[in-house]
C-alpha positions, 0 to 999 in steps of 0.5 A: 454337511458332516464335518466330523465323526468321533467314536469312542469305545464302540465295538472294536473302535477304542477311539477314532476321528474322521474329518470329512470334506465337501464333495466325494469322500471315500472310505477304504481299508481292509475287511474287518478294519472298522468301516462298518463300525464307523457307519453304525456310529453314524446310524447310532448318532442319527437316532438308530437303534442301540443296545449295550452290546455295541459297547467296547469290552472293558468300557463303561460307555460308548459315545459318538459325536457328529458335527455338522455345518450349514453354509451357503444357499445350497444348505438353505433347505436343510438348515430350515428343516433342522431349525424347524425341528429344534425350535419345536424341542426348544434347543438353541441353533445359531443357524450354522453349527450342529453338534450331536452327541449320544452315549450308550451305557454298558449297563443299559440305557444312554443319553442324547445331547444336541448343541449341548442340550439334553434330548431324546432319540426321537429328535435325533430321528427327526434330524437324521431324516433331514440330514443324512440319507444312508444307502447300505445293508442296514440302511432305512433309506428315506427314498423308500418312503412314499412321502419322499418319492412324491416330493422328489417327483414334485420338485423334479418337475418344479410343480407348484402345489399352491393352488391345490393346497389352498383348495384343500385347506378350504375343503378341510375347514368346511368339513370341520364346520359341518362335522362340528354342527353335526356332532352337536345335534340338539334335543327338543328339550335343549331347544325348549330350555333356551327358549324359556331362558331367552323369554325369562331374561328378555322379560326382566329387561335387564339394564346396566342401571340394575347394578345400582339397584341394591344401593338405591334399595338400601337408601330407600329402606332407611329414607326417613333416617336419611332425610332427617339426618341430611336435614340436620346436616344442611341446618348446621352447615348453612342455616341461620345459625350454621357454620357458614353464617358463623364464618360470615359474621366473623369477617367483620372481626377479621377486618378490625384485627387486620388493621393492627395485625396484617396476618389477620387478612389471611384469616379472612381470606381463608374464612371465605374459602371454608365458607364456600366449601361448606355451602357446597357441601350443604348443597351436595347433601341436599341434592343427594337425599332429594332422589330417595324415595320415601313413597311406600309404593315406590319402595315396594317396586324397588324391593321387587326389582332387586329381588328379581335381579338377585334371583336371575344372578344366582340362577345364571351365575352372573356377577352383575347386570352386564353379565346377565345381558351377555348370558341373554345374548349368548342364549339368543344366538344359541337358540337362533342356531338351533332354529336355523340349524337345517338351513345351516347344515344345508348351506355347509353341505353346499359349501363342502360340495363346492370345496370338493369340486375345486379340489378335485379340479385342482387335483386333476391338474396336479396329477397330470403334471405329475404323470408328465414328470413321471415319464421323464424321470422314468426314462432318465433313471432307466438310462442311468441304470444302463450305464451301471450294467443294468442293461434290461432293467427299467425304472418307472414311476407309477401313480395310483388314483386315490381319494383326495388328501392333503397331498393330491388325488394320487399315490406315487410309487417308484417301481423297478424291473430288474429283467424283462418279463419280471413284474415291476415291484416298489423299491421297498420290496427289492431284496438285494441291498446292493442292487437297491443301493445302485438304484438309488445312485442312478436316481440320485444322479438324476434328481440330485439338484432337486433333492434337499438331503445334504449328506448322502452315504453309500455303504459298499454300493459297488459290491459284487460288480465289476471294475469297469462298472466300478468306474461308472459308479465312481464317476456318478458318485462324483457327479452327485457330489457336485450338489451334495456331500457324499460318503462312500465306503468302497472295496473297489479301487476303480470307484475310490479314485474318484474321491475328492478326499480319501480316508483309510480305516486301519486296525492294529493290535496292541496289548492284546487289543485291537484298535481302529484308526482313520487317516486322510491319505494323499500323494504317494500314500493314496497311490499305495492304498489303491495299489493295495486295493488292486493287488494286495499288501505286496504291490509290485511296480506294475501294480503301483503304475496301474494305481497311478493310472486309475488316480489320473483317470479319477482326476480327470 
């Protein structure tokens, strides 16, 4: 709900703050006091259009702040929608409070903050669509949008679209796969190139062992030198006069010294360990060089293999043999798809046809449920219109068959026929803002329990109607306010008396400047305000009594 709206230096308003309650909030006051400015401020902070002309004369900038709260199960849908928007733009949200602030500079331009984070007007518009639905002369009502009308109809009928949604996703995926393969139409040249590359890589028979080919080639190229050096190493380590043999002969000397110098026994043990390590090293060297090819023919074959592997690495931009093997696998797959493309296309087309058939089946069932709900909604709203004095008017929900899309196989449109014999027209085509606002009130009265918008604003919805119907309007707004927060600007006392919270907007002149203020009224002050609305500034006792009677009626 909207908890607070603060306005600074906007048009005739220097500084004003309104605190709203749950239920029905009514705003009253003399013409020109600034009620319309407040509505303009709310539209502004919800992403409405602004220019420097809205800034109060003499001020550098105008500022509007709106504070919302989300508590209780009823606020869950709105909170979810708000959280999704804020997560998308990276703004922190605690799930309970939202502070929106916007400034407009007299020099042009302005700034936006959401929960004290700099933001954009486009984000405000997205939030505004979820938070508030305004009905009035300048309003851009959500309910005039096809998406909203369709969603409300589905919600009114408790329609479960999960079956259709799943079918549509399957069709979209099948169409996507088919489009992808159709767009990638290969040429015969491409197929020939791939076939040549696969044959070349298969013929090379690359294995992971080819990663060692360079090392083996280098060893083979210097085989004689390596073998000779290795022989010398093994001879000096383990030969008759090698290091190991020398240490073995010293064991007797260590034993003799140890008789008189005990520490020498540790020398003997260490010599044994060194001897074993030398012998192990000698065997390692001998084993390593044993695999070195010294055969010229074997070296030639190794040289040819290294040349082949290096050439393929360069050609296919591969770092090693494993990458070459992956390149072969990838080209095999592409070639197989090309060679089986016609069969794959036929298979995908069949899949699309099956998915489309399921979409049409689910869509027909969805349309039938919508038609049944449309008849009930049309009847209910038309009955509400008669209560408001539109005795001959008709409201209807029209469904037009269309090609399937993500929402179904039909288009939903709310239609209104003001008088018998006139052509029913879409709500968006109705010219009178007062007329459309009252149609909206009737619709809200019926669908309020199914409408996820948390705050409803009615700007002079009861203009140009009589007092008796004004009372009906007030009663209907209070009924809607049981499931929504409703804010209504009204000139009719018969409507105003139904408010749970009554705010009076007044103006005064000080220092040659007009200032606007907002004050909540109760008790005697509220009686006086209703009396003013009934009979002007000089209210007689009769008018005061009438005001009291109206308030009693509104509290019933």
